[in-house]
N, C-alpha and C positions, 0 to 999 in steps of 0.2 A: 596975522591970523584973526579970524572972527572968534566969537565967544565959544562956539561949538568946537572949533579946532584947538583952542587953548585948553578946553576941558579934556578933550581926547588926549592931548599931549600930556596933561597932568596924570591921567589914568595910566598911560603907557610908561611914563617915567617912574611913577610909584610902583607899578607892577615889576619893572626891571629891578628896582632897588630891593623889593621884598623877595623876589625869586632868587636874586643873588645872595641874600642873607639867609633865607629859609628853605629854598627849593620850591619848585612849582607845586608839588603835591601838598605841601604844608602851608601854602599861601591861600587865604580865603578872600573872596570878593569883598567881604565886610572889612577886612584889614586894608585892602587896596583902597576902598572908598574912604576910610578914615584917614589914611596917609595923604590921599589926594584932596581931602577937604570937601568931599561931595557925598551925596547919599548913595547907598548901594543901588537904588533903582536907576540912578543916572548911568551907572556902568552898563546896565542891560538896556538902556535906551540906545546905546551905540554898539553894543556887542551882544550877540545872541546868547553866549555862555562863556565860561572860563576858558574852554579850549579855543573858542574863536578869538578871545582876547589874546591868548598865548600866540596864536598864529599871526595876529596883527603885530604883536610886540616883536616877534622874530623878523617879520617882513620889514618893520620899521628900522630895527637895528641893522639889518643887511643893507637896506636902501640908504640909510645914513652913512654907513661904511663905504658903499659904492660911490655915493655922491662926493664925499670928502676925498677919498683915496684916488679915484680914477678921473674925477673932474678937476680936482685942485692939486692935491699933494704930488702924486706920481708924475703928472705932466711937467710940473715945475722942476722936480728933482732930476728927472731924466733929460730935461732940455739943457741943463747946465753943462758947460764945457769943462768937465773935470775928468781926472783919471778914474779908472774903475775902483781903485781903493777909496778915493775921496767920495765918489758917488755912493758906494756901499756904506761908508761910514755915515754920511748924511741921511741915507734911507734908514739905517738902523736907529740913529738918534731920533728921527721923526717918528718911526713906528713904535719905539719904546715909549716915547712921550705920549703918542696917541693912545696906545693901549693902557697906559697908566691913567690918563684922563678919562678913559671910557671903560674902566676895569669892570664895573658891574655889568654893562652890556656884553662885554667880552666873556665874562663868566657865565652869563645866561646861555649864550650860544654854545659854549663848550659843554656845559652841563646837559643841555637839551639834545645836542647832537649825539651824545653818548647813549641816549635812551630812546630817541625818537627818530626812526628811519626817514620820515618825510622831511624833517628839519635838516637832517644830514644830507639828504639828496638835494634839498633847496640850496644849502650852503655850497655844495660841490658845483651845482649848475650855475649859480649866480656869482659866487665869489672865487672859489678855487680855480676855476677855468681861467679867469682873468689874472689871478696871481701867478699861475703857472706860465701863462703867456709872457707876462712882464719879466718874470724871473729868467725865463729862457733867453729873452733878449739881452738881459744883463750878463748872464753867464757866457753867451756867445761873444759879447763885447770883450769880456775878460779873456776868453781864449784867443780872440783875434789880437789882443794887445800883448799876448804872451804871459799874462798874469796867472791864468788858470791852466792846469794840465787838461788834457783832452779826456775828461771824465764825463760819463753820462749825466746829463742835467738832472735826472731823477734823483741821483745820490747827492748832488750839490744842493738840491731843494731840501732833501731830508736833513742835511747838515745845517743849512742856514735857518730854515723854518723851525727845525727841531730846537735849536738853541734859542731862537727868538721867542717862540711860543712857550717853551719851558720856563724861560725867565719870568714871563708874566703869570703862568700857572703856578710856579713856585711861590710867588709872592701873594697872589690873590686867593687862589683856591686852597693851597696848603698853609697860607698865612705865615710863611717864613720870609721875613723881610731882609732885604739887602741894602739897608739905608746907608751903610758906610760906603757904598759904591754909587757914584753919580751915574746918571743915564749915559753921559759921555764915556765914563770909564767902562760901563757894561758893554756899550757899543764897541769900544776899542778892543776889549777882550774877546768878544764874539768874532770880530773881524780878524784878530790875530790868530785865534784858533782855526778859523776857516782857512786862512791863507797859509799859515805856517805849521799847523798841527800841534801836537803836544810833545813830540820828541825833542831832545836836546840837539 
């Protein structure tokens, strides 16, 4: 990256960290500049205003997620010749690790989707549609292998994504830590509940 790209990335990363900590409304351009180690004027050299910066931040988070997930992670995980149980376990471990390593960015998206319709629509169009498609393929594989009952994929998605996202929201946004459980243990428990339920 050239100097301008490095500076813009510093601005974006600093904005993500501050919004995750304080929220968008409470984050000032002066604080962003201080954290990025630049002047406040430099921010407005690249971005028209704070709203424009937020839009670019969200676009960057989504594009980083798409690049990593759909160009690297999912193709590798889905191409492995494994049972549906092993495939799901590997996907859960990878996703839990990814969300933990990118928890600030994940928190910004969740926070802003709840209050900003345009960001919510962007997430649905750019991310959710792809997640839905991949999860449908996985669930159909599970049904064909006789692992999953013939349940509408919509409800399987709610069960799997609900547990996966809640695990991360529980720790990051509610600040309730599950440090005694390793990522593998959490993945194992999510998969066990998904496949076997909670009845004895």
